[in-house]
NURO-855105 format. One record per residue (C-alpha): residue number from 1; residue in three letters; x, y, z. Coordinates in nm, 2 decimals, padded with zeros to 4 digits, always signed. Layout:
N
   k   r   east  north     up
 NUM ala      X      Y      Z
...
***
This chain:
152
   k   r   east  north     up
   1 unk +03.70 -00.05 -01.14
   2 unk +04.07 -00.15 -01.21
   3 unk +04.35 -00.05 -01.01
   4 unk +04.66 +00.08 -01.22
   5 unk +05.01 -00.02 -01.18
   6 unk +05.32 +00.03 -01.40
   7 unk +05.29 +00.26 -01.67
   8 unk +04.93 +00.30 -01.63
   9 unk +04.97 +00.42 -01.29
  10 unk +05.14 +00.73 -01.44
  11 unk +04.91 +00.81 -01.71
  12 unk +04.75 +01.14 -01.66
  13 unk +04.39 +01.02 -01.74
  14 unk +04.43 +00.76 -01.47
  15 unk +04.50 +01.03 -01.23
  16 unk +04.22 +01.11 -00.96
  17 unk +04.39 +01.42 -00.86
  18 unk +04.38 +01.57 -01.22
  19 unk +04.03 +01.50 -01.26
  20 unk +03.96 +01.68 -00.95
  21 unk +04.20 +01.95 -01.04
  22 unk +04.07 +02.00 -01.41
  23 unk +03.71 +01.98 -01.28
  24 unk +03.77 +02.25 -01.02
  25 unk +03.91 +02.49 -01.25
  26 unk +03.63 +02.41 -01.51
  27 unk +03.35 +02.49 -01.23
  28 unk +03.53 +02.79 -01.11
  29 unk +03.54 +02.93 -01.46
  30 unk +03.16 +02.88 -01.48
  31 unk +03.12 +03.10 -01.16
  32 unk +03.36 +03.38 -01.30
  33 unk +03.11 +03.58 -01.52
  34 unk +02.82 +03.56 -01.24
  35 unk +03.09 +03.68 -00.97
  36 unk +03.24 +03.94 -01.21
  37 unk +02.87 +04.09 -01.22
  38 unk +02.90 +04.12 -00.85
  39 unk +03.26 +04.23 -00.82
  40 unk +03.39 +03.94 -00.66
  41 unk +03.66 +03.68 -00.73
  42 unk +03.60 +03.31 -00.67
  43 unk +03.82 +03.30 -00.34
  44 unk +03.65 +03.65 -00.23
  45 unk +03.32 +03.47 -00.28
  46 unk +03.42 +03.18 -00.06
  47 unk +03.54 +03.43 +00.23
  48 unk +03.18 +03.60 +00.20
  49 unk +03.00 +03.26 +00.20
  50 unk +03.18 +03.20 +00.53
  51 unk +03.08 +03.52 +00.67
  52 unk +02.71 +03.52 +00.56
  53 unk +02.69 +03.17 +00.73
  54 unk +02.86 +03.30 +01.05
  55 unk +02.72 +03.66 +01.08
  56 unk +02.50 +03.78 +01.25
  57 unk +02.55 +03.49 +01.50
  58 unk +02.45 +03.59 +01.86
  59 unk +02.75 +03.39 +01.96
  60 unk +02.97 +03.60 +01.74
  61 unk +02.83 +03.96 +01.80
  62 unk +03.19 +04.11 +01.75
  63 unk +03.25 +03.91 +01.44
  64 unk +03.46 +03.61 +01.34
  65 unk +03.82 +03.56 +01.37
  66 unk +04.07 +03.54 +01.09
  67 unk +04.16 +03.19 +01.21
  68 unk +03.80 +03.09 +01.21
  69 unk +03.77 +03.18 +00.82
  70 unk +04.11 +03.00 +00.77
  71 unk +03.98 +02.68 +00.93
  72 unk +03.65 +02.68 +00.73
  73 unk +03.82 +02.77 +00.39
  74 unk +04.15 +02.55 +00.47
  75 unk +04.37 +02.85 +00.40
  76 unk +04.64 +03.01 +00.59
  77 unk +04.64 +03.37 +00.72
  78 unk +04.92 +03.47 +00.45
  79 unk +04.65 +03.38 +00.19
  80 unk +04.35 +03.52 +00.35
  81 unk +04.49 +03.86 +00.43
  82 unk +04.52 +04.01 +00.09
  83 unk +04.17 +03.87 +00.02
  84 unk +04.02 +04.04 +00.33
  85 unk +04.21 +04.35 +00.26
  86 unk +04.06 +04.37 -00.09
  87 unk +03.72 +04.28 +00.05
  88 unk +03.76 +04.55 +00.32
  89 unk +03.88 +04.80 +00.04
  90 unk +03.56 +04.73 -00.18
  91 unk +03.36 +04.83 +00.12
  92 unk +03.21 +04.48 +00.21
  93 unk +03.37 +04.40 +00.56
  94 unk +03.55 +04.55 +00.84
  95 unk +03.87 +04.41 +01.00
  96 unk +03.99 +04.51 +01.37
  97 unk +04.21 +04.40 +01.64
  98 unk +04.02 +04.22 +01.92
  99 unk +04.02 +04.43 +02.23
 100 unk +04.10 +04.12 +02.46
 101 unk +04.39 +04.02 +02.24
 102 unk +04.55 +04.24 +01.99
 103 unk +04.70 +03.95 +01.81
 104 unk +04.34 +03.82 +01.70
 105 unk +04.18 +03.99 +01.40
 106 unk +03.81 +04.02 +01.40
 107 unk +03.61 +04.03 +01.08
 108 unk +03.26 +04.17 +01.04
 109 unk +03.04 +04.22 +00.76
 110 unk +02.97 +04.59 +00.65
 111 unk +02.60 +04.69 +00.54
 112 unk +02.70 +04.66 +00.18
 113 unk +02.84 +04.31 +00.26
 114 unk +02.52 +04.21 +00.42
 115 unk +02.31 +04.34 +00.12
 116 unk +02.54 +04.16 -00.13
 117 unk +02.42 +03.81 +00.01
 118 unk +02.08 +03.89 -00.15
 119 unk +02.22 +03.98 -00.50
 120 unk +02.43 +03.67 -00.48
 121 unk +02.17 +03.40 -00.39
 122 unk +02.11 +03.30 -00.79
 123 unk +02.48 +03.21 -00.82
 124 unk +02.50 +02.86 -00.68
 125 unk +02.17 +02.74 -00.84
 126 unk +02.26 +02.90 -01.17
 127 unk +02.61 +02.72 -01.17
 128 unk +02.42 +02.39 -01.06
 129 unk +02.16 +02.41 -01.33
 130 unk +02.42 +02.48 -01.58
 131 unk +02.57 +02.14 -01.58
 132 unk +02.48 +01.84 -01.79
 133 unk +02.44 +01.62 -01.48
 134 unk +02.13 +01.64 -01.27
 135 unk +02.15 +01.87 -00.96
 136 unk +02.04 +01.55 -00.74
 137 unk +02.33 +01.35 -00.89
 138 unk +02.58 +01.66 -00.84
 139 unk +02.44 +01.70 -00.46
 140 unk +02.52 +01.33 -00.41
 141 unk +02.86 +01.36 -00.56
 142 unk +02.95 +01.66 -00.35
 143 unk +02.85 +01.46 -00.04
 144 unk +03.07 +01.17 -00.13
 145 unk +03.36 +01.42 -00.21
 146 unk +03.29 +01.57 +00.13
 147 unk +03.35 +01.22 +00.29
 148 unk +03.70 +01.21 +00.12
 149 unk +03.80 +01.56 +00.23
 150 unk +03.69 +01.50 +00.58
 151 unk +03.89 +01.18 +00.59
 152 unk +04.19 +01.37 +00.52
***
């Protein structure tokens, strides 16, 4: 694989970041019609994935913190708060202040949020199978990209 220098280093098609950016937009577009049927945007879907993964967990009976969700999704509270408000408005979760520390916001799934998990199970597989690349290869690629993400 060649390393680029000079003018080649500044060509759009040689930018690793652009390939990831464009691919991310394309993949999210594949999720859109599936998530529209469920009443979710892609960022809301990511929040729900974190909640479904974390709750109910005996170690988190009161819910998860805004900070926990932010760390999992690598998002700040200014980005998360409007997402959580919309999800709460749609009846999928509850937000409340922690009794031990009012600065801490706890997030719990509502019954509708728990039930939505079952209606969403088909989404990842449907997106995975719609690719021209073999699912096994995509999983391998995801694992390699995860290594890059974890190094950052």
